[in-house]
N, CA, C and O of each residue as an XYZ file, in Angstrom:
552
protein
N       0.868     -1.162      0.000
C       0.000      0.000      0.000
C       0.910      1.218      0.000
O       1.621      1.480      0.970
N       0.876      1.943     -1.083
C       1.797      3.049     -1.268
C       1.245      4.381     -0.765
O       2.007      5.222     -0.290
N      -0.045      4.579     -0.861
C      -0.632      5.838     -0.433
C      -2.033      5.618      0.085
O      -2.750      4.738     -0.390
N      -2.420      6.414      1.056
C      -3.760      6.315      1.627
C      -4.078      7.612      2.356
O      -3.180      8.378      2.705
N      -5.341      7.844      2.576
C      -5.776      8.969      3.399
C      -7.178      8.669      3.885
O      -8.011      8.159      3.135
N      -7.430      8.983      5.117
C      -8.734      8.744      5.729
C      -9.254     10.063      6.275
O      -8.547     10.778      6.984
N     -10.502     10.377      5.935
C     -11.115     11.614      6.405
C     -12.619     11.402      6.485
O     -13.108     10.290      6.289
N     -13.336     12.456      6.768
C     -14.791     12.372      6.920
C     -15.521     12.726      5.636
O     -16.740     12.898      5.654
N     -14.810     12.838      4.523
C     -15.428     13.177      3.247
C     -14.863     12.279      2.162
O     -13.907     11.535      2.379
N     -15.472     12.364      0.998
C     -15.007     11.578     -0.155
C     -14.711     12.496     -1.331
O     -15.030     12.174     -2.475
N     -14.102     13.635     -1.046
C     -13.772     14.600     -2.096
C     -12.577     14.109     -2.921
O     -11.799     13.264     -2.480
N     -12.461     14.653     -4.103
C     -11.341     14.296     -4.987
C     -10.008     14.645     -4.340
O      -9.020     13.941     -4.552
N      -9.963     15.710     -3.562
C      -8.695     16.097     -2.921
C      -8.202     15.017     -1.967
O      -6.994     14.875     -1.772
N      -9.098     14.266     -1.382
C      -8.721     13.164     -0.495
C      -7.938     12.107     -1.277
O      -6.897     11.629     -0.826
N      -8.446     11.757     -2.434
C      -7.799     10.749     -3.272
C      -6.485     11.292     -3.838
O      -5.497     10.562     -3.924
N      -6.471     12.538     -4.213
C      -5.258     13.154     -4.735
C      -4.164     13.151     -3.668
O      -3.004     12.879     -3.976
N      -4.518     13.447     -2.427
C      -3.532     13.398     -1.343
C      -2.953     11.994     -1.188
O      -1.752     11.836     -0.969
N      -3.803     10.979     -1.301
C      -3.315      9.598     -1.208
C      -2.381      9.269     -2.378
O      -1.368      8.593     -2.197
N      -2.722      9.744     -3.561
C      -1.862      9.504     -4.719
C      -0.537     10.244     -4.595
O       0.496      9.728     -5.021
N      -0.550     11.431     -4.026
C       0.702     12.156     -3.794
C       1.596     11.350     -2.853
O       2.807     11.272     -3.061
N       1.003     10.751     -1.822
C       1.763      9.918     -0.896
C       2.367      8.729     -1.645
O       3.527      8.383     -1.425
N       1.599      8.112     -2.515
C       2.098      6.969     -3.295
C       3.253      7.380     -4.205
O       4.252      6.669     -4.313
N       3.111      8.510     -4.846
C       4.182      8.994     -5.723
C       5.465      9.237     -4.938
O       6.555      8.898     -5.400
N       5.336      9.820     -3.761
C       6.510     10.095     -2.925
C       7.128      8.823     -2.357
O       8.338      8.772     -2.133
N       6.317      7.798     -2.121
C       6.786      6.588     -1.442
C       7.429      5.564     -2.369
O       8.134      4.669     -1.903
N       7.200      5.680     -3.651
C       7.697      4.625     -4.543
C       9.218      4.666     -4.678
O       9.828      5.735     -4.695
N       9.802      3.499     -4.773
C      11.247      3.370     -4.917
C      11.695      3.538     -6.363
O      12.815      3.976     -6.627
N      10.825      3.190     -7.285
C      11.184      3.174     -8.695
C      10.447      4.308     -9.399
O       9.333      4.128     -9.890
N      11.070      5.456     -9.439
C      10.426      6.666     -9.961
C      10.039      6.559    -11.429
O       9.134      7.263    -11.877
N      10.698      5.703    -12.178
C      10.416      5.594    -13.607
C       9.281      4.625    -13.920
O       8.880      4.512    -15.078
N       8.758      3.931    -12.927
C       7.681      2.981    -13.184
C       6.324      3.622    -12.912
O       6.157      4.425    -11.994
N       5.377      3.240    -13.736
C       4.040      3.809    -13.651
C       3.265      3.223    -12.466
O       3.373      2.036    -12.161
N       2.499      4.065    -11.823
C       1.612      3.631    -10.738
C       0.243      3.325    -11.338
O      -0.231      4.033    -12.226
N      -0.379      2.268    -10.843
C      -1.742      1.920    -11.237
C      -2.641      2.205    -10.044
O      -2.374      1.754     -8.930
N      -3.703      2.954    -10.285
C      -4.672      3.253     -9.225
C      -5.980      2.573     -9.575
O      -6.566      2.842    -10.623
N      -6.440      1.687     -8.693
C      -7.706      0.997     -8.924
C      -8.795      1.637     -8.084
O      -8.606      1.875     -6.891
N      -9.933      1.916     -8.701
C     -11.044      2.509     -7.963
C     -12.345      1.790     -8.272
O     -12.424      0.941     -9.160
N     -13.357      2.161     -7.509
C     -14.644      1.480     -7.577
C     -15.764      2.310     -8.213
O     -16.937      2.083     -7.917
N     -15.428      3.245     -9.060
C     -16.391      4.080     -9.775
C     -17.043      5.133     -8.893
O     -18.087      5.676     -9.255
N     -16.456      5.429     -7.752
C     -16.988      6.485     -6.903
C     -16.898      7.828     -7.602
O     -16.038      8.027     -8.461
N     -17.773      8.745     -7.243
C     -17.854     10.038     -7.909
C     -16.544     10.819     -7.803
O     -16.194     11.567     -8.715
N     -15.822     10.649     -6.696
C     -14.567     11.387     -6.528
C     -13.516     10.971     -7.550
O     -12.588     11.731     -7.829
N     -13.652      9.768     -8.112
C     -12.700      9.286     -9.112
C     -13.082      9.720    -10.526
O     -12.297      9.562    -11.461
N     -14.260     10.254    -10.675
C     -14.756     10.638    -11.998
C     -14.631     12.136    -12.273
O     -14.873     12.578    -13.396
N     -14.262     12.908    -11.278
C     -14.223     14.351    -11.472
C     -12.969     14.765    -12.238
O     -11.942     14.091    -12.158
N     -13.046     15.857    -12.973
C     -11.904     16.319    -13.780
C     -10.642     16.582    -12.951
O      -9.535     16.318    -13.421
N     -10.790     17.090    -11.746
C      -9.621     17.395    -10.898
C      -8.788     16.140    -10.662
O      -7.562     16.186    -10.760
N      -9.436     15.024    -10.354
C      -8.734     13.764    -10.123
C      -8.108     13.238    -11.412
O      -6.939     12.851    -11.429
N      -8.890     13.226    -12.491
C      -8.388     12.706    -13.765
C      -7.196     13.525    -14.268
O      -6.233     12.961    -14.788
N      -7.258     14.832    -14.118
C      -6.164     15.695    -14.555
C      -4.902     15.452    -13.727
O      -3.797     15.432    -14.269
N      -5.063     15.269    -12.413
C      -3.913     14.982    -11.558
C      -3.267     13.659    -11.974
O      -2.045     13.568    -12.097
N      -4.091     12.647    -12.185
C      -3.570     11.332    -12.582
C      -2.827     11.429    -13.915
O      -1.723     10.902    -14.049
N      -3.417     12.087    -14.882
C      -2.776     12.211    -16.197
C      -1.464     12.980    -16.100
O      -0.473     12.596    -16.722
N      -1.448     14.051    -15.331
C      -0.238     14.865    -15.193
C       0.897     14.104    -14.525
O       2.066     14.451    -14.696
N       0.559     13.069    -13.765
C       1.563     12.295    -13.037
C       1.747     10.892    -13.597
O       2.345     10.037    -12.943
N       1.235     10.646    -14.811
C       1.410      9.364    -15.498
C       0.886      8.186    -14.671
O       1.506      7.124    -14.623
N      -0.252      8.390    -14.029
C      -0.876      7.337    -13.232
C      -1.929      6.652    -14.097
O      -2.815      7.308    -14.646
N      -1.828      5.348    -14.212
C      -2.787      4.569    -14.977
C      -4.017      4.328    -14.110
O      -3.906      3.833    -12.988
N      -5.192      4.681    -14.634
C      -6.419      4.498    -13.870
C      -7.092      3.193    -14.262
O      -7.317      2.919    -15.440
N      -7.404      2.406    -13.265
C      -8.104      1.141    -13.438
C      -9.422      1.272    -12.680
O      -9.436      1.375    -11.453
N     -10.515      1.268    -13.415
C     -11.819      1.453    -12.791
C     -12.701      0.252    -13.086
O     -12.749     -0.246    -14.211
N     -13.392     -0.199    -12.061
C     -14.310     -1.314    -12.263
C     -15.367     -0.911    -13.277
O     -15.879      0.209    -13.244
N     -15.686     -1.816    -14.166
C     -16.719     -1.540    -15.167
C     -18.107     -1.880    -14.644
O     -19.097     -1.266    -15.042
N     -18.171     -2.840    -13.771
C     -19.427     -3.247    -13.157
C     -19.279     -3.065    -11.648
O     -18.213     -2.677    -11.171
N     -20.307     -3.333    -10.923
C     -20.210     -3.265     -9.461
C     -19.920     -4.667     -8.922
O     -20.628     -5.183     -8.058
N     -18.862     -5.258     -9.459
C     -18.506     -6.636     -9.143
C     -17.144     -6.657     -8.449
O     -16.141     -6.291     -9.062
N     -17.090     -7.084     -7.168
C     -15.812     -7.092     -6.459
C     -14.785     -8.048     -7.051
O     -13.596     -7.922     -6.759
N     -15.212     -8.998     -7.871
C     -14.265     -9.931     -8.471
C     -13.501     -9.298     -9.634
O     -12.542     -9.882    -10.137
N     -13.921     -8.107    -10.060
C     -13.278     -7.460    -11.186
C     -11.826     -7.104    -10.888
O     -10.986     -7.152    -11.786
N     -11.521     -6.754     -9.658
C     -10.125     -6.564     -9.251
C      -9.967     -7.244     -7.898
O      -9.955     -6.597     -6.850
N      -9.851     -8.536     -7.950
C      -9.822     -9.344     -6.738
C      -8.631     -9.013     -5.840
O      -8.741     -9.112     -4.618
N      -7.500     -8.624     -6.420
C      -6.325     -8.314     -5.601
C      -6.605     -7.100     -4.727
O      -6.354     -7.137     -3.522
N      -7.122     -6.023     -5.315
C      -7.428     -4.820     -4.532
C      -8.497     -5.120     -3.484
O      -8.407     -4.649     -2.350
N      -9.497     -5.894     -3.859
C     -10.562     -6.227     -2.910
C     -10.033     -7.104     -1.780
O     -10.499     -6.995     -0.645
N      -9.080     -7.961     -2.071
C      -8.476     -8.822     -1.055
C      -7.713     -7.980     -0.028
O      -7.802     -8.231      1.174
N      -6.967     -6.986     -0.501
C      -6.241     -6.092      0.400
C      -7.232     -5.378      1.315
O      -7.021     -5.305      2.525
N      -8.308     -4.852      0.739
C      -9.317     -4.168      1.547
C      -9.907     -5.093      2.597
O     -10.076     -4.699      3.751
N     -10.218     -6.314      2.206
C     -10.783     -7.278      3.148
C      -9.811     -7.625      4.262
O     -10.208     -7.744      5.421
N      -8.539     -7.786      3.918
C      -7.522     -8.085      4.927
C      -7.440     -6.963      5.949
O      -7.416     -7.216      7.154
N      -7.398     -5.732      5.476
C      -7.323     -4.596      6.400
C      -8.560     -4.530      7.293
O      -8.448     -4.261      8.489
N      -9.718     -4.770      6.728
C     -10.951     -4.689      7.510
C     -11.036     -5.792      8.559
O     -11.315     -5.517      9.726
N     -10.797     -7.038      8.154
C     -11.057     -8.163      9.047
C      -9.865     -8.567      9.909
O     -10.051     -8.892     11.082
N      -8.661     -8.556      9.374
C      -7.503     -8.954     10.175
C      -7.047     -7.850     11.124
O      -6.493     -8.131     12.186
N      -7.278     -6.605     10.745
C      -6.797     -5.485     11.545
C      -7.919     -4.719     12.240
O      -7.672     -3.666     12.829
N      -9.141     -5.227     12.181
C     -10.251     -4.648     12.929
C     -10.827     -3.369     12.368
O     -11.559     -2.671     13.070
N     -10.520     -3.035     11.123
C     -11.019     -1.785     10.567
C     -12.474     -1.870     10.121
O     -13.047     -0.872      9.686
N     -13.071     -3.043     10.224
C     -14.487     -3.208      9.893
C     -15.374     -2.669     11.020
O     -16.553     -2.382     10.817
N     -14.787     -2.538     12.199
C     -15.542     -2.077     13.372
C     -15.906     -0.599     13.247
O     -15.260      0.158     12.523
N     -16.942     -0.212     13.962
C     -17.260      1.206     14.077
C     -16.231      1.809     15.019
O     -16.098      1.385     16.167
N     -15.514      2.791     14.524
C     -14.441      3.397     15.303
C     -14.956      4.680     15.957
O     -15.795      5.372     15.380
N     -14.465      4.999     17.148
C     -15.065      6.080     17.935
C     -14.926      7.480     17.349
O     -15.792      8.327     17.568
N     -13.850      7.736     16.607
C     -13.659      9.073     16.049
C     -12.615      9.018     14.938
O     -11.943      8.005     14.744
N     -12.496     10.109     14.225
C     -11.593     10.168     13.075
C     -10.139      9.986     13.478
O      -9.400      9.276     12.796
N      -9.713     10.607     14.565
C      -8.312     10.515     14.985
C      -7.950      9.061     15.300
O      -6.890      8.588     14.889
N      -8.805      8.360     16.012
C      -8.568      6.946     16.319
C      -8.528      6.124     15.042
O      -7.657      5.269     14.878
N      -9.464      6.378     14.139
C      -9.509      5.647     12.877
C      -8.230      5.878     12.072
O      -7.671      4.934     11.515
N      -7.766      7.121     12.008
C      -6.548      7.426     11.263
C      -5.337      6.706     11.858
O      -4.491      6.195     11.123
N      -5.258      6.667     13.186
C      -4.148      5.958     13.835
C      -4.213      4.465     13.552
O      -3.192      3.832     13.282
N      -5.424      3.901     13.616
C      -5.572      2.463     13.364
C      -5.224      2.110     11.923
O      -4.577      1.093     11.675
N      -5.641      2.928     10.984
C      -5.340      2.675      9.571
C      -3.840      2.767      9.336
O      -3.263      1.909      8.668
N      -3.210      3.791      9.876
C      -1.766      3.949      9.713
C      -1.015      2.742     10.273
O      -0.094      2.232      9.636
N      -1.406      2.289     11.459
C      -0.753      1.132     12.079
C      -1.011     -0.141     11.267
O      -0.100     -0.941     11.055
N      -2.239     -0.322     10.822
C      -2.581     -1.521     10.047
C      -1.781     -1.571      8.747
O      -1.281     -2.632      8.373
N      -1.656     -0.460      8.067
C      -0.923     -0.432      6.807
C       0.565     -0.657      7.049
O       1.225     -1.336      6.262
N       1.093     -0.097      8.120
C       2.511     -0.325      8.434
C       2.768     -1.818      8.673
O       3.732     -2.375      8.148
N       1.917     -2.454      9.454
C       2.072     -3.891      9.721
C       1.864     -4.692      8.437
O       2.631     -5.608      8.140
N       0.827     -4.345      7.681
C       0.538     -5.051      6.428
C       1.740     -5.001      5.493
O       2.125     -6.018      4.917
N       2.324     -3.834      5.344
C       3.447     -3.675      4.414
C       4.754     -4.274      4.917
O       5.524     -4.824      4.130
N       5.013     -4.172      6.223
C       6.350     -4.531      6.713
C       6.434     -5.845      7.471
O       7.532     -6.368      7.663
N       5.304     -6.395      7.909
C       5.355     -7.629      8.694
C       4.524     -8.775      8.128
O       4.887     -9.938      8.306
N       3.437     -8.479      7.462
C       2.537     -9.540      6.993
C       3.104    -10.181      5.734
O       3.258     -9.532      4.700
N       3.407    -11.451      5.843
C       3.967    -12.195      4.710
C       2.834    -12.696      3.818
O       1.736    -13.000      4.286
N       3.131    -12.771      2.518
C       2.110    -13.123      1.533
C       2.554    -14.333      0.728
O       3.677    -14.389      0.229
N       1.664    -15.285      0.612
C       1.945    -16.468     -0.189
C       2.279    -16.083     -1.628
O       3.196    -16.641     -2.230
N       1.534    -15.133     -2.170
C       1.755    -14.743     -3.565
C       3.087    -14.035     -3.783
O       3.487    -13.808     -4.925
N       3.779    -13.681     -2.694
C       5.109    -13.049     -2.781
C       6.184    -13.986     -2.233
O       7.219    -13.533     -1.745
N       5.934    -15.301     -2.317
C       6.867    -16.301     -1.784
C       7.172    -16.054     -0.313
O       8.318    -16.157      0.125
N       6.141    -15.731      0.432
C       6.197    -15.508      1.885
C       7.085    -14.325      2.269
O       7.663    -14.301      3.356
N       7.186    -13.365      1.390
C       7.877    -12.113      1.699
C       6.832    -11.050      2.027
O       5.640    -11.244      1.787
N       7.283     -9.942      2.570
C       6.386     -8.833      2.855
C       6.260     -7.937      1.619
O       7.133     -7.964      0.751
N       5.195     -7.152      1.528
C       5.090     -6.208      0.413
C       6.272     -5.230      0.353
O       6.748     -4.916     -0.738
N       6.749     -4.747      1.497
C       7.912     -3.859      1.498
C       9.121     -4.535      0.853
O       9.802     -3.935      0.020
N       9.385     -5.778      1.237
C      10.509     -6.511      0.667
C      10.331     -6.667     -0.846
O      11.267     -6.451     -1.616
N       9.134     -7.039     -1.255
C       8.862     -7.234     -2.678
C       9.042     -5.930     -3.445
O       9.561     -5.936     -4.561
N       8.626     -4.830     -2.869
C       8.754     -3.534     -3.538
C      10.225     -3.140     -3.684
O      10.629     -2.611     -4.720
N      11.001     -3.392     -2.672
C      12.422     -3.018     -2.710
C      13.246     -3.944     -3.597
O      14.262     -3.511     -4.141
N      12.851     -5.186     -3.760
C      13.701     -6.176     -4.421
C      13.239     -6.620     -5.802
O      14.010     -7.302     -6.477
N      12.113     -6.307     -6.247
C      11.634     -6.503     -7.621
C      12.193     -7.719     -8.347
O      12.295     -7.698     -9.574
N      12.561     -8.783     -7.625
C      13.131     -9.965     -8.281
C      12.213    -11.175     -8.214
O      12.551    -12.238     -8.735
N      11.088    -11.030     -7.596
C      10.168    -12.158     -7.450
C       9.261    -12.265     -8.670
O       9.082    -11.309     -9.425
N       8.714    -13.420     -8.834
C       7.722    -13.639     -9.890
C       6.371    -13.705     -9.188
O       6.148    -14.539     -8.310
N       5.486    -12.817     -9.589
C       4.167    -12.802     -8.974
C       3.401    -14.059     -9.366
O       3.398    -14.466    -10.528
N       2.762    -14.657     -8.389
C       1.917    -15.806     -8.682
C       0.613    -15.296     -9.276
O       0.093    -14.262     -8.858
N       0.101    -16.014    -10.231
C      -1.166    -15.643    -10.856
C      -2.161    -16.746    -10.562
O      -1.820    -17.928    -10.521
N      -3.384    -16.334    -10.361
C      -4.444    -17.272    -10.042
C      -5.508    -17.180    -11.115
O      -5.841    -16.095    -11.591
N      -6.031    -18.320    -11.485
C      -7.032    -18.342    -12.526
C      -8.093    -19.363    -12.184
O      -7.808    -20.397    -11.581
N      -9.308    -19.066    -12.571
C     -10.402    -20.023    -12.356
C     -10.405    -21.091    -13.416
O     -11.079    -22.109    -13.256
N      -9.677    -20.896    -14.494
C      -9.652    -21.866    -15.599
C      -8.651    -22.964    -15.344
O      -8.499    -23.865    -16.169
């Protein structure tokens, strides 16, 4: 998880701030970032699209309202919600922001993934030598 932001609104600036974090956090400045979204209105506004285009960010948007359309992104969301307790109603924004930050830090630096040969996402990002496992229903 390269960039994120949690707030009480769903404005385009919220998503742009998360993308700025991703751009700053990447190790490989010459590689394109892919941003996957769920067709929310904040992803459809010109401000967001212009920011993405200006920063060479490839936009991946679900065509239907089907969570299987980008199973990897949906899996990450599910892991954060259920393994790290983010599915719960949180008492306030400050607590939620702290919990999300901690969950993402653990997810990236400690949680090992089968699809990364039991390495962490941080390790995989820094070492770019692994072969991603692909899964198919066929």
